[in-house]
C-alpha positions as CSV (number, residue, x, y, z in Angstrom):
1,M,102.2,119.0,169.4
2,I,99.7,118.8,166.6
3,D,100.1,120.8,163.4
4,F,96.8,122.1,162.7
5,I,95.8,123.4,159.3
6,D,94.2,126.8,159.7
7,A,91.0,127.0,158.0
8,P,88.9,129.7,159.7
9,S,85.0,129.6,159.5
10,P,82.7,132.7,160.0
11,N,80.0,130.2,161.3
12,F,80.0,130.7,164.9
13,D,78.8,132.3,168.0
14,A,79.3,133.1,171.8
15,R,79.3,129.9,174.2
16,R,77.5,130.2,177.5
17,A,79.7,128.2,179.5
18,P,82.8,125.9,178.8
19,P,82.5,122.9,176.8
20,D,82.0,119.6,178.5
21,M,80.7,117.4,175.5
22,L,82.4,116.0,172.3
23,V,80.1,115.5,169.3
24,L,81.7,113.0,166.4
25,H,80.3,113.7,163.0
26,Y,81.1,112.1,159.6
27,T,81.0,114.8,156.8
28,G,78.7,112.9,154.6
29,M,79.8,114.4,151.3
30,Q,81.7,112.7,148.4
31,T,84.9,114.7,149.0
32,G,86.7,116.4,152.1
33,E,87.3,119.3,149.9
34,A,83.7,119.7,149.3
35,A,83.0,119.3,153.2
36,L,85.6,121.8,154.1
37,A,84.0,124.4,151.6
38,R,80.3,124.0,153.2
39,L,81.7,124.5,156.6
40,R,83.4,127.7,155.7
41,D,80.5,128.8,153.5
42,P,78.6,131.9,155.4
43,D,75.7,130.8,153.5
44,A,75.5,127.2,154.7
45,K,75.3,128.3,158.5
46,V,76.9,125.1,159.6
47,S,80.3,124.5,160.8
48,A,82.7,122.2,163.2
49,H,85.5,123.1,165.5
50,Y,87.6,120.5,163.5
51,L,87.7,118.8,160.2
52,V,89.7,115.3,160.3
53,E,90.7,114.1,157.0
54,E,91.3,110.5,155.6
55,D,95.0,111.1,155.5
56,G,95.0,112.3,159.1
57,R,95.3,116.0,158.2
58,I,93.4,118.3,160.9
59,F,91.9,121.6,160.0
60,Q,90.9,124.1,162.6
61,L,87.9,125.8,161.8
62,V,86.4,127.3,164.8
63,P,88.1,128.5,168.1
64,E,86.8,125.7,171.0
65,E,86.1,128.8,172.9
66,R,83.5,129.7,170.6
67,R,79.9,128.0,169.9
68,A,80.1,126.0,166.4
69,W,77.1,125.2,164.4
70,H,77.4,121.6,164.0
71,A,74.7,119.5,166.1
72,G,71.6,121.0,165.4
73,R,68.4,120.0,167.2
74,G,68.9,117.2,169.8
75,V,69.3,116.1,173.3
76,W,71.8,114.3,175.5
77,Q,71.8,114.0,179.0
78,G,68.8,116.7,179.1
79,E,71.2,119.3,177.4
80,D,68.9,120.7,174.4
81,D,71.5,123.0,173.1
82,C,74.1,120.4,172.2
83,N,76.1,123.3,170.2
84,A,76.6,125.4,173.2
85,A,78.0,122.4,175.4
86,S,80.3,120.7,173.1
87,I,83.0,120.7,170.8
88,G,82.4,119.3,167.3
89,I,84.7,117.2,165.0
90,E,83.9,116.4,161.5
91,I,85.6,113.2,160.2
92,V,85.8,112.8,156.3
93,N,83.8,109.9,155.2
94,P,81.2,110.0,152.3
95,G,78.7,108.5,154.5
96,H,75.9,106.1,154.0
97,E,74.4,108.2,151.1
98,F,77.7,108.1,148.9
99,G,79.7,105.2,149.9
100,Y,80.3,104.5,153.5
101,R,83.5,103.1,154.4
102,A,85.6,102.2,157.1
103,F,87.8,105.1,158.5
104,P,91.6,104.9,157.7
105,E,94.0,104.1,160.5
106,A,95.8,107.2,159.9
107,Q,92.6,109.3,160.1
108,V,91.7,107.3,163.4
109,A,95.1,107.8,164.8
110,A,94.8,111.6,164.2
111,L,91.5,111.8,165.8
112,I,92.8,109.9,169.0
113,A,95.6,112.7,169.2
114,L,93.3,115.3,168.6
115,I,90.8,114.4,171.7
116,D,94.0,113.6,173.6
117,D,94.8,117.5,173.0
118,I,91.0,118.7,173.5
119,R,90.7,116.8,176.9
120,S,93.9,118.4,178.1
121,R,91.9,121.8,178.4
122,W,88.5,120.9,178.9
123,S,86.7,118.6,181.5
124,I,84.6,116.3,179.2
125,P,83.5,113.0,180.8
126,D,83.6,109.9,178.9
127,N,79.8,109.7,178.8
128,R,79.5,112.6,176.9
129,I,82.0,111.6,174.2
130,I,78.9,110.9,171.5
131,A,77.8,110.4,168.2
132,H,75.9,112.8,166.3
133,S,73.3,110.2,166.0
134,D,72.9,109.5,169.7
135,L,71.9,113.2,170.2
136,A,69.7,113.4,167.2
137,P,68.7,109.7,166.5
138,D,65.4,110.6,164.6
139,R,67.2,112.3,161.8
140,K,71.3,111.6,162.0
141,T,73.2,108.3,161.4
142,D,76.6,109.5,161.9
143,P,79.4,108.5,162.4
144,G,77.7,105.3,162.1
145,E,78.4,101.6,162.6
146,L,81.9,101.5,160.9
147,F,83.4,104.0,163.4
148,P,85.9,102.4,165.7
149,W,84.2,103.2,168.8
150,K,85.9,100.2,170.7
151,Q,89.6,101.5,169.6
152,L,88.6,105.2,171.0
153,A,87.5,103.9,174.2
154,E,90.8,101.8,174.3
155,A,92.6,104.7,174.0
156,G,91.0,106.4,176.8
157,H,88.1,108.2,175.1
158,G,84.3,107.4,175.6
159,L,82.7,104.4,177.2
160,W,82.6,100.7,175.6
161,F,81.3,97.7,177.2
162,E,81.4,94.0,176.0
163,P,79.2,91.6,178.2
164,A,80.1,88.1,179.3
165,P,78.0,85.4,177.4
166,E,76.3,84.4,180.6
167,R,75.2,88.0,181.1
168,I,73.6,87.9,177.6
169,Q,72.0,84.7,178.2
170,A,70.4,86.0,181.6
171,L,68.6,88.9,179.9
172,G,66.6,86.4,177.8
173,G,65.0,86.8,174.4
174,L,64.2,90.2,172.6
175,L,62.3,93.3,172.8
176,Q,60.9,95.2,169.7
177,K,58.4,97.8,168.5
178,G,54.9,97.1,169.9
179,D,56.0,95.5,173.0
180,Q,54.6,96.6,176.3
181,G,55.0,95.8,179.9
182,I,58.0,96.1,182.3
183,G,60.6,95.1,179.7
184,A,60.2,98.0,177.5
185,M,59.8,100.2,180.4
186,V,63.2,99.1,181.9
187,L,64.6,99.7,178.4
188,R,63.5,103.1,178.1
189,A,64.7,104.2,181.6
190,G,67.9,102.9,180.7
191,L,68.3,104.8,177.4
192,H,66.8,107.9,179.2
193,R,69.6,107.5,182.0
194,L,72.3,106.9,179.6
195,G,71.6,110.1,178.0
196,Y,68.9,109.8,174.9
197,G,66.2,112.2,174.9
198,L,63.3,109.8,175.0
199,K,61.3,110.0,178.4
200,P,61.0,106.9,180.8
201,G,58.3,104.7,180.8
202,G,55.9,103.6,178.3
203,D,56.0,100.9,175.3
204,Y,58.5,100.1,172.9
205,D,56.9,102.6,170.3
206,A,58.5,104.4,167.3
207,E,60.5,106.8,169.6
208,T,62.2,103.7,171.4
209,E,63.0,101.8,168.0
210,T,64.8,104.9,166.9
211,A,66.8,105.3,170.2
212,V,67.7,101.5,170.0
213,R,68.8,101.8,166.3
214,A,70.9,104.7,167.5
215,F,72.5,102.8,170.5
216,Q,73.3,99.9,168.4
217,R,75.2,102.1,165.7
218,H,77.4,103.3,168.6
219,W,77.5,100.5,171.2
220,R,76.2,97.3,169.2
221,P,77.3,97.9,165.9
222,T,77.1,94.5,164.6
223,R,73.4,94.6,165.0
224,V,71.7,97.7,164.0
225,D,67.9,96.8,163.6
226,A,66.3,98.4,166.5
227,V,65.7,95.1,168.1
228,A,66.8,95.0,171.7
229,D,68.2,91.6,172.0
230,G,69.8,90.2,175.2
231,E,73.2,91.6,174.0
232,T,72.0,94.8,173.3
233,R,70.3,95.4,176.7
234,A,73.6,93.7,178.6
235,R,75.5,96.3,177.0
236,L,73.2,99.2,178.1
237,V,73.3,98.0,181.7
238,G,77.1,97.7,181.5
239,L,77.5,101.2,180.3
240,L,75.2,102.8,182.9
241,Q,77.5,101.1,185.2
242,L,80.4,102.3,183.9
243,A,78.8,105.9,183.5
244,S,77.8,105.8,187.2
245,A,81.4,104.8,188.2
246,E,82.7,107.8,186.5
247,S,80.1,110.2,188.0
248,V,81.3,109.0,191.3
249,T,85.0,109.4,190.6
250,G,84.1,112.7,189.3
251,V,82.6,113.9,192.5
252,L,85.4,112.3,194.7
253,N,88.2,114.2,192.4
């Protein structure tokens, strides 16, 4: 049983359907107290369902049955009203602007327990547990490359894939902005199929570069340079296979 701290926010409205997505953010403010105050300020018109402090305390701001205002403009798997589809969790961290740092173990453990609890009530597939930067790669970087997505996946939440060296080698060299041809087309199609808002087909343009950088922040965090090397592409292929298998299992169940 999680000991939630009640901290109601007025910033919510009605949902149109049960949530089937989970969006993780960092607060990107200098203190957790400042972030909590902003999320409860009616003039700010922002909120989330939960806030997880660095020491593991969990604040409940908006009931899960309501639509919190955390995601803003963005798309994931064709959904362009991610607030309506998702539960939003703010994770206290100063972010890239104020001294980005690793997420403490107590905070990560509390977050995993919270996600366990949320998923006991709602059907949220692993391929819809995402970063804010996944749905809005052109304007967001959170929760960023230091967030322990692998640890989360090992606890049963979200997708993670690490390709074998021979699989990386088989995919060859680099794809980067300005490249044209089948390689760029396949990359864009794969990113689109995973969930990113860019359309399949076309060249390795600025939109592709933005999506690749967001993908790397989540699934290739040791290289966040928007250059699709063999490992980046191998991870994408593996994740697509995992997501496809999950979809089949969901249908069979």
